[in-house]
C-alpha positions as CSV (number, residue, x, y, z in Angstrom):
1,M,-50.5,-62.5,-16.0
2,Q,-53.3,-64.9,-15.0
3,N,-50.9,-67.9,-15.2
4,Y,-48.4,-66.0,-13.0
5,F,-51.0,-65.8,-10.1
6,I,-52.2,-69.3,-10.6
7,G,-48.6,-70.4,-10.0
8,I,-48.4,-68.4,-6.8
9,L,-51.7,-69.9,-5.6
10,I,-50.4,-73.4,-6.3
11,L,-47.3,-72.6,-4.3
12,L,-49.3,-71.4,-1.3
13,F,-51.8,-74.2,-1.6
14,S,-49.1,-76.9,-1.7
15,G,-47.4,-75.5,1.4
16,F,-50.6,-75.3,3.6
17,F,-52.0,-78.6,2.2
18,S,-48.8,-80.3,3.3
19,L,-49.8,-79.6,6.9
20,L,-52.6,-82.1,6.5
21,I,-50.2,-84.9,5.7
22,K,-48.7,-86.9,8.6
23,N,-45.8,-88.5,6.8
24,Q,-42.9,-86.1,6.8
25,T,-41.4,-87.4,3.6
26,Y,-44.7,-87.0,1.7
27,K,-45.0,-83.4,3.0
28,L,-41.7,-82.7,1.2
29,R,-42.8,-84.5,-1.9
30,I,-46.0,-82.5,-2.1
31,I,-44.4,-79.1,-1.9
32,T,-41.7,-80.3,-4.4
33,L,-44.4,-81.1,-6.8
34,G,-46.3,-77.9,-6.1
35,V,-43.2,-75.8,-6.6
36,L,-42.3,-77.5,-9.9
37,I,-45.8,-77.0,-11.3
38,A,-46.0,-73.4,-9.9
39,S,-42.6,-72.6,-11.5
40,C,-44.0,-73.6,-14.9
41,F,-46.9,-71.3,-14.5
42,T,-45.0,-68.3,-13.2
43,V,-42.3,-68.6,-15.9
44,Q,-44.9,-68.9,-18.6
45,G,-46.8,-66.0,-17.1
46,A,-43.8,-63.8,-17.0
47,L,-42.8,-64.6,-20.6
48,S,-46.4,-64.1,-21.9
49,C,-46.6,-60.7,-20.2
50,V,-43.3,-59.6,-21.7
51,F,-43.8,-60.9,-25.2
52,G,-47.6,-60.6,-25.3
53,G,-47.7,-56.9,-24.7
54,N,-50.1,-57.1,-21.8
55,N,-47.6,-56.3,-19.0
56,T,-49.9,-54.6,-16.5
57,A,-52.8,-55.9,-14.4
58,I,-54.9,-54.0,-11.9
59,F,-56.7,-55.8,-9.1
60,N,-59.4,-54.0,-7.1
61,I,-58.6,-55.6,-3.7
62,G,-60.5,-52.9,-1.8
63,G,-59.8,-50.9,1.3
64,I,-56.3,-49.5,1.6
65,F,-55.1,-51.7,-1.3
66,Q,-57.8,-50.4,-3.8
67,N,-56.5,-50.4,-7.4
68,T,-53.3,-52.1,-6.4
69,R,-51.2,-52.8,-9.5
70,F,-49.2,-55.9,-10.1
71,T,-46.9,-55.2,-12.9
72,I,-44.5,-57.5,-14.8
73,D,-42.3,-55.5,-17.1
74,Y,-39.0,-56.6,-18.6
75,L,-37.1,-56.1,-15.3
76,S,-39.7,-58.0,-13.2
77,A,-39.9,-60.8,-15.7
78,F,-36.1,-61.3,-15.6
79,F,-36.3,-61.7,-11.8
80,V,-39.5,-63.8,-11.9
81,I,-37.9,-66.3,-14.3
82,F,-34.7,-67.0,-12.4
83,I,-36.4,-66.9,-8.9
84,S,-38.8,-69.6,-10.1
85,I,-36.2,-71.9,-11.7
86,M,-33.5,-71.5,-9.0
87,S,-36.0,-72.0,-6.1
88,A,-37.5,-75.1,-7.7
89,L,-34.0,-76.7,-8.0
90,S,-33.3,-76.0,-4.3
91,I,-36.6,-77.6,-3.3
92,V,-35.8,-80.7,-5.3
93,Y,-32.4,-80.8,-3.5
94,S,-34.1,-80.5,-0.1
95,N,-35.6,-84.0,-0.5
96,G,-32.1,-85.4,-0.1
97,Y,-30.8,-83.0,2.4
98,L,-33.7,-83.2,4.9
99,K,-33.8,-87.0,4.8
100,P,-31.5,-87.5,7.8
101,Y,-33.5,-85.0,9.8
102,I,-36.7,-86.8,9.0
103,A,-35.1,-90.1,10.0
104,K,-34.3,-88.6,13.4
105,G,-38.0,-87.6,13.9
106,K,-37.7,-83.9,13.0
107,D,-41.0,-82.3,12.2
108,I,-40.6,-80.3,9.0
109,S,-44.2,-79.1,8.7
110,A,-43.5,-75.5,9.5
111,H,-40.3,-75.7,7.3
112,C,-42.4,-76.8,4.3
113,V,-44.9,-73.9,4.7
114,F,-42.2,-71.3,5.1
115,L,-40.4,-72.6,2.0
116,T,-43.4,-71.9,-0.1
117,L,-44.1,-68.6,1.6
118,L,-40.5,-67.4,0.9
119,I,-40.7,-68.3,-2.8
120,S,-44.2,-66.7,-3.1
121,S,-43.1,-63.5,-1.4
122,M,-40.0,-63.2,-3.6
123,L,-42.1,-63.6,-6.7
124,L,-44.7,-61.1,-5.5
125,V,-42.2,-58.5,-4.3
126,V,-40.7,-58.1,-7.8
127,S,-44.1,-57.6,-9.3
128,V,-46.2,-55.5,-6.9
129,S,-46.5,-51.8,-7.7
130,N,-48.0,-50.5,-4.5
131,A,-45.7,-49.2,-1.8
132,L,-47.8,-50.3,1.1
133,L,-48.4,-53.8,-0.2
134,F,-44.7,-54.0,-1.2
135,L,-43.8,-53.4,2.5
136,V,-46.2,-56.1,3.7
137,I,-44.8,-58.7,1.2
138,W,-41.2,-57.6,1.9
139,E,-41.8,-58.2,5.6
140,L,-43.4,-61.6,4.9
141,M,-40.2,-62.5,2.9
142,S,-38.0,-61.5,5.8
143,L,-40.0,-63.4,8.4
144,S,-40.4,-66.6,6.4
145,S,-36.6,-66.6,5.7
146,F,-35.9,-66.0,9.4
147,F,-37.9,-69.2,10.4
148,L,-36.0,-71.1,7.7
149,V,-32.7,-69.9,9.0
150,I,-33.5,-71.2,12.5
151,F,-34.5,-74.7,11.3
152,E,-32.0,-76.1,13.9
153,H,-33.0,-73.6,16.6
154,E,-31.9,-76.0,19.3
155,K,-28.3,-74.9,18.5
156,K,-27.4,-71.6,20.2
157,E,-25.3,-70.3,17.3
158,V,-28.1,-70.9,14.8
159,L,-30.6,-69.0,17.0
160,Q,-28.2,-66.1,17.4
161,A,-27.6,-65.9,13.7
162,G,-31.3,-65.9,13.0
163,I,-32.0,-63.1,15.5
164,K,-29.1,-61.1,14.1
165,Y,-30.6,-61.5,10.6
166,L,-34.0,-60.4,11.8
167,I,-32.6,-57.3,13.4
168,Y,-30.8,-56.3,10.2
169,M,-33.9,-56.9,8.1
170,H,-35.9,-54.6,10.4
171,I,-33.2,-51.9,10.1
172,S,-33.5,-52.4,6.4
173,V,-37.3,-51.9,6.4
174,V,-37.0,-48.7,8.3
175,F,-35.0,-47.1,5.4
176,I,-37.4,-48.5,2.9
177,I,-40.4,-47.1,4.8
178,L,-38.7,-43.7,4.8
179,L,-38.1,-44.0,1.1
180,F,-41.7,-44.7,0.3
181,V,-43.0,-42.0,2.7
182,V,-40.8,-39.4,1.0
183,L,-41.9,-40.6,-2.5
184,S,-45.6,-41.0,-1.7
185,L,-45.9,-37.6,0.0
186,N,-44.4,-35.9,-3.1
187,A,-46.4,-38.1,-5.5
188,S,-49.7,-38.0,-3.5
189,S,-49.9,-41.7,-4.4
190,L,-48.7,-45.1,-3.3
191,D,-48.4,-46.4,-6.8
192,F,-44.9,-46.8,-8.3
193,A,-46.1,-45.4,-11.6
194,H,-46.4,-41.9,-10.0
195,F,-43.0,-41.9,-8.2
196,G,-41.1,-40.8,-11.3
197,E,-43.2,-37.7,-11.5
198,A,-42.5,-36.9,-7.9
199,I,-38.8,-36.8,-8.5
200,A,-39.0,-35.0,-11.9
201,D,-35.7,-33.0,-12.5
202,N,-34.9,-32.3,-8.8
203,A,-31.3,-33.7,-8.6
204,I,-30.9,-33.2,-4.9
205,F,-34.2,-34.9,-4.1
206,A,-33.3,-37.7,-6.5
207,N,-30.0,-38.3,-4.7
208,I,-31.8,-38.4,-1.3
209,V,-34.3,-40.9,-2.6
210,F,-31.6,-43.1,-4.1
211,I,-29.4,-43.1,-1.0
212,L,-32.4,-44.1,1.2
213,G,-33.3,-46.9,-1.3
214,F,-29.7,-48.0,-1.6
215,I,-29.2,-48.3,2.2
216,G,-32.6,-50.0,2.7
217,F,-32.3,-52.5,-0.2
218,G,-28.5,-52.7,0.2
219,I,-28.8,-54.3,3.6
220,K,-30.8,-57.1,2.1
221,A,-28.3,-57.4,-0.8
222,G,-25.3,-57.5,1.6
223,F,-23.3,-54.5,0.5
224,V,-20.5,-53.4,2.9
225,P,-20.9,-52.0,5.5
226,F,-24.4,-53.6,5.8
227,H,-23.2,-57.1,5.4
228,N,-22.6,-58.5,8.8
229,W,-25.8,-60.6,9.0
230,L,-24.9,-62.5,5.9
231,P,-21.8,-64.6,6.9
232,D,-23.7,-65.8,10.0
233,A,-27.2,-66.5,8.5
234,H,-26.1,-68.4,5.4
235,P,-24.0,-71.1,7.3
236,A,-26.7,-71.4,10.0
237,A,-29.4,-72.2,7.5
238,P,-29.9,-75.7,5.8
239,S,-28.0,-75.8,2.5
240,H,-31.1,-75.6,0.3
241,V,-32.2,-72.5,2.2
242,S,-28.6,-71.1,2.0
243,S,-28.7,-71.6,-1.8
244,M,-32.0,-69.8,-2.1
245,M,-31.0,-66.9,0.2
246,S,-27.6,-66.4,-1.5
247,G,-28.6,-67.3,-5.0
248,V,-32.0,-65.7,-5.1
249,M,-33.3,-63.8,-2.0
250,I,-30.4,-61.2,-1.7
251,K,-31.1,-60.4,-5.4
252,T,-34.4,-58.9,-4.3
253,G,-32.3,-56.2,-2.7
254,I,-30.6,-55.6,-6.1
255,Y,-34.1,-55.5,-7.6
256,G,-35.2,-52.8,-5.2
257,I,-32.1,-50.7,-6.0
258,L,-32.8,-51.1,-9.8
259,R,-36.5,-50.3,-9.3
260,V,-35.6,-47.1,-7.4
261,L,-33.2,-46.3,-10.2
262,S,-36.1,-46.7,-12.7
263,F,-38.0,-44.0,-10.8
264,I,-35.1,-41.6,-11.1
265,G,-34.5,-42.0,-14.8
266,T,-31.1,-40.4,-15.5
267,P,-29.1,-40.7,-12.2
268,G,-26.7,-38.0,-11.0
269,V,-22.9,-38.5,-11.4
270,E,-22.5,-38.4,-7.6
271,A,-24.9,-41.4,-7.2
272,G,-23.0,-43.4,-9.8
273,Y,-19.6,-42.8,-8.0
274,F,-21.2,-43.6,-4.7
275,V,-22.4,-47.0,-5.9
276,L,-19.1,-47.7,-7.6
277,I,-17.0,-47.0,-4.4
278,I,-19.3,-49.0,-2.2
279,S,-19.3,-51.9,-4.7
280,I,-15.5,-52.0,-5.0
281,I,-15.1,-52.0,-1.3
282,S,-17.8,-54.8,-1.0
283,G,-16.0,-56.9,-3.7
284,L,-12.6,-56.6,-2.1
285,W,-13.9,-57.0,1.5
286,G,-15.9,-60.1,0.7
287,V,-13.2,-62.0,-1.2
288,L,-10.6,-61.0,1.4
289,Y,-12.5,-62.4,4.3
290,A,-13.5,-65.4,2.3
291,I,-9.9,-66.4,2.0
292,C,-9.6,-66.5,5.8
293,Q,-12.5,-68.8,6.5
294,H,-12.3,-72.4,7.6
295,D,-16.1,-73.0,7.5
296,L,-16.9,-74.0,3.9
297,K,-20.4,-72.4,3.9
298,K,-19.1,-69.2,5.6
299,L,-16.4,-69.0,2.9
300,L,-19.2,-69.2,0.3
301,A,-21.2,-66.6,2.2
302,Y,-18.4,-64.0,2.1
303,H,-18.2,-64.7,-1.7
304,S,-21.8,-63.6,-1.9
305,I,-20.7,-60.2,-0.6
306,E,-17.9,-60.2,-3.2
307,N,-20.2,-61.0,-6.1
308,I,-22.8,-58.4,-4.9
309,G,-19.9,-56.0,-5.2
310,I,-19.3,-57.1,-8.8
311,I,-23.0,-56.7,-9.6
312,G,-22.9,-53.3,-8.0
313,I,-19.9,-52.3,-10.1
314,G,-21.8,-53.2,-13.3
315,I,-24.9,-51.2,-12.1
316,A,-22.6,-48.2,-11.2
317,L,-21.1,-48.3,-14.7
318,G,-24.5,-48.3,-16.2
319,M,-25.5,-45.3,-14.0
320,L,-22.3,-43.4,-15.0
321,G,-22.9,-44.2,-18.6
322,L,-26.4,-42.6,-18.4
323,A,-25.0,-39.7,-16.4
324,Y,-22.4,-39.0,-19.0
325,N,-24.8,-39.7,-21.9
326,N,-22.7,-42.6,-23.2
327,H,-25.1,-45.4,-24.1
328,T,-22.4,-48.0,-24.9
329,V,-21.0,-47.8,-21.4
330,A,-24.5,-47.8,-19.9
331,V,-25.7,-50.9,-21.9
332,L,-22.5,-52.8,-21.2
333,G,-22.6,-51.9,-17.5
334,F,-26.3,-52.8,-16.9
335,S,-26.0,-55.9,-19.1
336,G,-22.9,-57.1,-17.2
337,G,-24.6,-56.4,-13.8
338,L,-27.8,-58.1,-14.7
339,L,-26.0,-61.1,-16.2
340,H,-23.9,-61.4,-13.1
341,I,-27.1,-61.5,-11.1
342,L,-28.2,-64.5,-13.1
343,N,-24.8,-66.1,-13.2
344,H,-24.2,-65.7,-9.4
345,S,-27.6,-67.2,-8.7
346,I,-26.5,-70.3,-10.8
347,F,-22.9,-70.9,-9.7
348,K,-23.5,-69.9,-6.0
349,E,-26.5,-72.1,-5.7
350,L,-24.4,-75.0,-7.2
351,L,-21.6,-74.3,-4.7
352,F,-23.9,-74.2,-1.7
353,L,-25.6,-77.4,-2.8
354,A,-22.3,-79.1,-3.2
355,A,-21.2,-77.8,0.2
356,G,-24.4,-79.2,1.6
357,A,-23.6,-82.6,0.0
358,V,-20.2,-82.6,1.7
359,Y,-21.8,-81.7,5.1
360,N,-24.4,-84.3,4.7
361,K,-21.8,-87.1,4.4
362,A,-18.8,-85.7,6.3
363,H,-21.0,-84.1,9.1
364,T,-18.6,-81.1,9.3
365,R,-18.1,-77.9,7.4
366,N,-14.6,-77.4,8.8
367,I,-12.2,-77.4,5.9
368,E,-9.3,-78.3,8.1
369,L,-10.9,-81.7,8.9
370,L,-11.7,-82.5,5.3
371,G,-9.6,-83.7,2.4
372,G,-9.5,-86.4,-0.3
373,L,-13.3,-86.2,-0.9
374,A,-12.8,-86.5,-4.7
375,K,-12.0,-90.2,-4.2
376,K,-15.3,-91.0,-2.5
377,M,-17.5,-88.2,-3.9
378,P,-16.2,-87.8,-7.5
379,Y,-19.5,-86.3,-9.0
380,T,-19.8,-83.8,-6.2
381,A,-16.1,-82.8,-6.6
382,I,-16.5,-82.2,-10.4
383,L,-19.6,-80.2,-9.9
384,F,-18.0,-78.1,-7.1
385,L,-15.0,-77.5,-9.4
386,I,-17.3,-76.3,-12.2
387,G,-18.9,-73.8,-9.8
388,A,-15.5,-72.7,-8.5
389,I,-14.2,-72.0,-12.1
390,A,-17.4,-70.1,-12.9
391,I,-17.2,-67.9,-9.7
392,C,-13.6,-67.1,-10.4
393,G,-14.7,-65.6,-13.8
394,L,-12.6,-68.0,-15.9
395,P,-13.5,-69.3,-19.3
396,P,-15.3,-71.3,-20.7
397,F,-18.1,-70.8,-18.1
398,N,-20.7,-68.2,-17.4
399,G,-18.9,-66.1,-14.8
400,F,-16.3,-65.0,-17.5
401,V,-19.0,-63.6,-19.8
402,S,-20.6,-61.2,-17.2
403,E,-17.2,-60.1,-16.0
404,F,-16.1,-59.6,-19.6
405,L,-19.0,-57.2,-20.2
406,I,-18.2,-55.3,-17.1
407,Y,-14.5,-55.0,-18.1
408,F,-15.5,-54.0,-21.6
409,S,-17.8,-51.3,-20.1
410,M,-14.8,-49.9,-18.1
411,L,-12.6,-49.8,-21.2
412,K,-15.3,-47.9,-23.1
413,G,-15.6,-45.6,-20.1
414,L,-11.9,-44.6,-20.4
415,A,-12.8,-42.9,-23.7
416,I,-15.2,-40.5,-21.9
417,Q,-13.6,-37.0,-21.8
418,N,-13.6,-36.6,-18.1
419,L,-10.7,-36.9,-15.6
420,S,-12.8,-38.2,-12.8
421,M,-14.3,-40.9,-15.0
422,F,-10.9,-41.8,-16.4
423,L,-9.5,-42.3,-12.9
424,A,-12.6,-44.1,-11.7
425,M,-12.3,-46.6,-14.6
426,L,-8.6,-47.2,-13.9
427,L,-9.4,-47.9,-10.2
428,S,-12.3,-50.2,-11.1
429,L,-10.2,-52.2,-13.6
430,C,-7.5,-52.7,-11.0
431,A,-10.0,-53.6,-8.3
432,L,-11.9,-56.1,-10.4
433,A,-8.7,-57.7,-11.5
434,L,-7.6,-58.0,-7.8
435,I,-11.0,-59.4,-6.8
436,G,-10.6,-62.1,-9.5
437,T,-7.1,-63.0,-8.5
438,M,-8.1,-63.3,-4.8
439,A,-11.1,-65.4,-5.8
440,I,-8.8,-67.9,-7.6
441,L,-6.6,-68.1,-4.5
442,C,-9.6,-68.7,-2.3
443,F,-11.1,-71.5,-4.5
444,T,-7.9,-73.3,-5.2
445,K,-7.7,-73.4,-1.4
446,A,-11.3,-74.6,-0.9
447,F,-11.2,-77.2,-3.7
448,G,-7.7,-78.4,-3.0
449,I,-8.0,-78.8,0.7
450,V,-11.5,-80.3,0.7
451,F,-11.4,-82.6,-2.3
452,L,-7.7,-83.4,-3.0
453,G,-5.0,-85.1,-1.0
454,E,-5.9,-87.4,1.9
455,T,-8.7,-87.1,4.5
456,R,-7.4,-85.5,7.7
457,D,-10.0,-87.0,10.0
458,P,-10.3,-90.9,10.1
459,Q,-13.9,-90.6,11.3
460,V,-14.8,-88.4,8.3
461,Q,-13.2,-91.0,6.0
462,E,-15.5,-93.7,7.3
463,R,-18.7,-91.8,6.6
464,L,-17.8,-90.6,3.0
465,E,-19.8,-91.8,0.0
466,E,-21.4,-90.2,-3.0
467,V,-24.7,-88.5,-2.5
468,N,-27.9,-89.7,-4.2
469,G,-29.9,-88.4,-7.2
470,W,-31.9,-85.9,-5.1
471,F,-28.6,-84.1,-4.5
472,L,-27.0,-84.6,-7.9
473,F,-29.9,-83.7,-10.2
474,P,-30.2,-80.0,-9.3
475,M,-26.4,-79.6,-9.3
476,V,-26.1,-81.2,-12.8
477,V,-28.9,-78.9,-14.1
478,L,-27.0,-75.8,-12.6
479,A,-23.7,-77.0,-14.2
480,F,-25.5,-77.3,-17.5
481,F,-26.8,-73.7,-17.2
482,I,-23.2,-72.5,-16.4
483,L,-22.0,-74.2,-19.6
484,I,-24.8,-73.0,-21.8
485,I,-24.3,-69.3,-20.9
486,G,-20.5,-69.8,-21.4
487,L,-21.0,-71.3,-24.9
488,F,-23.7,-68.9,-26.1
489,P,-22.8,-65.4,-24.6
490,A,-24.0,-63.5,-27.7
491,Q,-27.5,-64.9,-27.4
492,T,-27.6,-64.3,-23.7
493,F,-26.5,-60.7,-24.2
494,I,-29.3,-60.1,-26.7
495,G,-31.8,-61.5,-24.2
496,L,-30.6,-59.2,-21.5
497,L,-31.2,-56.1,-23.6
498,L,-34.9,-56.4,-22.8
499,P,-34.6,-55.8,-19.0
500,V,-31.9,-53.2,-19.8
501,K,-34.6,-51.3,-21.8
502,T,-36.1,-50.3,-18.4
503,F,-33.2,-47.9,-18.0
504,I,-32.1,-47.2,-21.6
505,G,-34.2,-46.6,-24.7
506,V,-31.3,-46.7,-27.3
507,Y,-29.0,-49.6,-27.9
508,E,-25.5,-49.5,-29.2
509,F,-24.0,-52.9,-29.2
510,D,-22.8,-53.7,-32.8
511,N,-19.2,-53.8,-31.6
512,V,-20.0,-56.2,-28.7
513,L,-21.6,-59.1,-30.6
514,P,-18.5,-60.0,-32.7
515,L,-16.4,-60.2,-29.5
516,L,-18.9,-62.4,-27.8
517,Q,-18.9,-64.7,-30.8
518,V,-15.2,-65.0,-30.5
519,I,-15.6,-65.8,-26.8
520,S,-18.2,-68.5,-27.8
521,T,-15.7,-70.0,-30.2
522,I,-12.9,-70.0,-27.7
523,A,-15.2,-71.6,-25.1
524,A,-16.2,-74.4,-27.5
525,V,-12.5,-75.0,-28.4
526,L,-11.5,-75.2,-24.7
527,I,-14.3,-77.7,-23.9
528,V,-13.4,-79.9,-26.8
529,A,-9.7,-79.7,-25.9
530,I,-10.5,-80.7,-22.3
531,F,-12.5,-83.8,-23.4
532,L,-9.8,-84.8,-25.9
533,L,-7.1,-84.7,-23.3
534,Y,-9.3,-86.7,-20.9
535,F,-10.0,-89.4,-23.5
536,I,-6.3,-89.5,-24.6
537,K,-5.3,-90.0,-20.9
538,K,-7.9,-92.8,-20.5
539,I,-6.5,-94.5,-23.6
540,L,-2.8,-94.2,-22.6
541,Y,-3.3,-95.2,-19.0
542,K,-6.0,-97.8,-19.7
543,N,-4.0,-100.9,-18.5
544,T,-1.7,-99.0,-16.1
545,E,-1.7,-100.3,-12.5
546,K,-2.3,-97.6,-9.9
547,Q,0.4,-97.1,-7.3
548,P,0.8,-94.7,-4.4
549,T,2.4,-91.4,-5.4
550,W,6.2,-91.6,-5.2
551,G,7.4,-89.7,-2.2
552,C,11.1,-89.2,-3.1
553,G,12.0,-92.3,-1.2
554,Y,10.0,-91.4,1.9
555,N,7.0,-93.6,2.3
556,K,5.8,-92.6,5.8
557,G,3.8,-89.5,4.9
558,T,0.6,-88.7,6.8
559,P,-2.3,-86.4,6.1
560,R,-0.8,-84.0,8.7
561,M,2.0,-83.2,6.2
562,Q,-0.5,-81.7,3.7
563,Y,-1.2,-78.0,3.4
564,S,-3.9,-76.9,5.7
565,A,-6.4,-74.2,4.9
566,T,-4.6,-71.9,7.2
567,S,-1.1,-72.5,5.9
568,Y,-2.3,-72.3,2.2
569,A,-3.3,-68.7,2.5
570,S,-1.1,-67.6,5.4
571,V,1.5,-65.7,3.4
572,F,-1.2,-63.6,1.7
573,I,-3.1,-63.0,4.9
574,K,0.0,-61.9,6.9
575,T,0.6,-59.0,4.4
576,L,-2.9,-57.7,5.1
577,M,-3.1,-58.5,8.8
578,P,-4.1,-54.9,9.8
579,L,-7.5,-55.5,8.1
580,F,-8.4,-58.3,10.5
581,K,-8.8,-58.8,14.2
582,R,-6.7,-61.8,15.2
583,V,-8.4,-63.9,17.9
584,V,-6.2,-66.6,19.3
585,D,-7.0,-69.5,21.7
586,V,-3.8,-71.1,23.1
587,K,-3.3,-73.7,25.7
588,K,0.5,-73.9,26.1
589,P,2.1,-77.3,27.1
590,K,3.5,-77.3,30.7
591,V,5.5,-80.5,30.0
592,I,7.3,-81.6,26.9
593,F,4.9,-84.3,25.7
594,Q,1.6,-82.9,27.0
595,K,-1.3,-84.2,24.8
596,D,-4.0,-81.7,25.3
597,A,-2.1,-78.5,24.3
598,H,-3.7,-76.7,21.4
599,F,-3.5,-73.5,19.3
600,H,-6.5,-72.1,17.5
601,M,-6.7,-68.8,15.6
602,H,-9.5,-67.1,13.7
603,L,-9.8,-63.7,12.1
604,E,-12.8,-61.6,13.0
605,D,-14.4,-59.0,10.8
606,V,-13.0,-55.7,12.0
607,E,-16.3,-53.9,11.5
608,E,-18.1,-56.3,13.8
609,A,-15.2,-56.4,16.3
610,Y,-14.6,-52.6,16.6
611,F,-18.1,-51.2,15.9
612,I,-21.0,-53.6,16.2
613,H,-19.8,-55.5,19.3
614,P,-19.0,-52.3,21.3
615,V,-22.4,-50.8,20.4
616,V,-24.2,-54.0,21.4
617,K,-22.4,-54.2,24.7
618,S,-23.2,-50.5,25.4
619,I,-26.9,-51.1,24.7
620,E,-26.8,-54.2,27.0
621,K,-25.0,-52.3,29.7
622,F,-27.6,-49.5,29.5
623,F,-30.6,-51.8,29.7
624,A,-29.0,-53.8,32.5
625,K,-29.7,-50.7,34.7
626,F,-33.4,-51.4,34.4
627,E,-33.3,-55.1,35.3
628,R,-34.7,-54.3,38.8
629,I,-37.9,-53.0,37.3
630,Q,-38.7,-56.5,36.0
631,N,-38.2,-58.3,39.3
632,G,-41.1,-60.9,39.2
633,N,-43.0,-59.2,42.0
634,I,-46.7,-58.8,41.2
635,Q,-47.2,-56.0,43.7
636,S,-44.4,-54.0,41.9
637,Y,-46.1,-54.4,38.5
638,I,-49.5,-53.3,40.0
639,L,-47.7,-50.2,41.4
640,Y,-46.2,-49.4,38.0
641,G,-49.8,-49.5,36.6
642,L,-51.1,-47.2,39.3
643,I,-48.3,-44.7,38.8
644,F,-49.0,-44.7,35.0
645,L,-52.7,-44.1,35.6
646,V,-52.0,-41.3,38.1
647,L,-49.6,-39.6,35.7
648,S,-52.2,-40.0,32.8
649,I,-54.9,-38.3,34.9
650,I,-52.6,-35.5,35.9
651,G,-51.6,-35.0,32.3
652,V,-55.3,-34.9,31.2
653,V,-56.1,-32.4,33.9
654,L,-53.2,-30.1,33.0
655,L,-53.9,-30.2,29.3
656,G,-57.6,-29.9,29.7
């Protein structure tokens, strides 16, 4: 435990020490070194707490935080390890990504401090066991990430996205405060260790507690219908921040839900079905809107909502397994959900970093303007492809393993002698299969339009070149993690049983390991086959001269003849058009050969279009009535003060 806090102190020290350095590049190098060293300490500290048996430490801070507990159990250790490693890789990447900004004279001093504050707060929030201190750290995490999102605050859309994110985070914290107020009043303590006693066997109270926790932490995680901040904030932030927010930070919301679940013990059936329904909707909603996006980072942001839905499905299956006293379903569900937390942090971070590399060279995130990048950025293209295959849940990579565990949990759930459970498992199987199918459609579009074919914009073509080692090294490491989990699923599953122990005391997994060993063998065979085919192709075409693709006798093709992002998915989108709000910007030609005519269409989130925007406009309209009060006249302000004092005196007299 001592090494864990030494790591956090190193993190904070490196951030604030960087303020003393004038050279912007050196500032970044200092926090990079600090984060790398700190990660070694925090990972080692988490592992020693778990395997050393001393998993609780009490610090007498004094005052309102007296006897505050920082606890690293199996669940906390799981989050600490991947937060540390994933954050360190993003910070390494930032050395390449921020270089153009530094060259333009951008001051990154505050950015460096907030990066270290975000990582420190994420680590502390998964280990603190005091409700009041948890809220303080949670707020620090939200504020530091807000300032990271608005790195390019001179852009209006970035500032708007940041403010929207901050509003959602404060709505989130209201529900979390209500959660802790209810628990602490019943437990007569702010310590997490006493919250389980407060709930006891009161099923109604347990459901109220869980719903409050799910809404509060679900907003941070990005579950539908609390997701609207996410598609705006992730694209607005720099790519290394996007990767940390999507790959790591939103998982603190999942941690919060799991921690509340640990207070409850055995959840009610109603809570399990509630999480399952919300998760299925989130998965379908996220992937459906991802297909429609033309902004590469916004596309990836919607896929975060999709994968949060998949994680939620796994957690819901675990809850239902506990509720129906079926440990096999529970172990498979929780294991699949926890593994998908890890897997998503890996492949989503890889995809965001690759998207950032594309933006760094092409200076655009608009998929419609890209194309043919594989010729100029081959390593980035291969790494993006690995991440795309993994996020689609295809073998031989890690996404397949976690989704397989979730599928297997559903199949085992069909054997439970309950009609509601049987129907829920059938619905879940169909939903997860549909999510996977749509994910494949989305990423064949993203990879095909961005990296294959010809570049659609000549100006983009001129700027393209492969990124340097600061970009590539973190992406290669992430790709390696994807491959290792895909090749060794059985060992990964056994490791996950430790955090699963937080919810389940009995393990039944003898029938799982043989299947995972088969998956491991198939993955190895697939990888060997891919390499063999590649080398055979290299040998056969070694001396072959490259020629342009034969165009059936037509040699005047242009990039405009290629599929666009819109046309690729248009048939699918048209069948589901009622689920979108179609926003069209048309300038019709008045003469036959008018050059400036244009047609632009985008699909807006129906929740935002028909609920959030009308509510915001109503609030603006209401407060507009009070604009006259703030008129800039000092005499009026003095008058308001006098009126307030008179009313206060009258109130005191009447009450006295």
